[in-house]
N, C-alpha and C positions, 0 to 999 in steps of 0.2 A: 444555483439551479432550483433550490428549494423556494427561493424568492420568486422565480419565474413561475413555478407550479402554483404557488399561492396566488400570484397575480392573475393567472389564467382562471383559477377556480373562483376567485372573488369578482371576476369581470373587469379587473383593472387592465388586463392585457387582452386585446382582441384575439378571438380564436384563430383567425387567419395568421396573425403574427406568431402565435404560439405554434401553430402547425408548420410554419416556415422555419422556425427555430429548431424544431424537434430533430430533423436530420443532422443539422450542424452540431447540436449538443450530443447526439448519439455518436457522431464521428469523433468528437473530442473525447468522449468517454472511452471509445475503443483505442484511441492513441495513448491515453493515460494508463490504462490497465497494463500493457506490456512494460511501460517504464516503471510502474510500481513493482511489478513482479521482478524485474531486473534488479531494482534497488534491494528488494528483500533477499534475493539469491546472493547478491554481493555481500550483504551483511552476514548472512549465514556462512558463506565461504570464509570470510575474515574470522568469524568466531571459531569455526572449525580449525583454521590454521593456528589460532591462538591456543586452543585447547591441545592441539598436537604438540606444540612447543612446550607447553606447561607439563604435559605427560612425559615428554622426552627429557626435560630438565628436572623432573621431580617437584616442580612448583605447583601451587594451587591446592585445592582441597581434595582429599581422598574420600572415596565413598565407603571405605572399609572402616568399620567401627573401631574405635580405640587408636586410630592413626590420624595424625594431623598433617 
């Protein structure tokens, strides 16, 4: 996308072509955002599950000073 922007600003890409691509690129961005959010939520859920298991089994680092 950055390359397309640069091409449009430098005159390498005709303004009509850039204008025609804009809605398609916007649609693509709107589709990617929810997928990225889902990936991040899944990652956080897995980390929370791992943390819960570590707490339940007494594994992992403790936040209390003097304890390991």
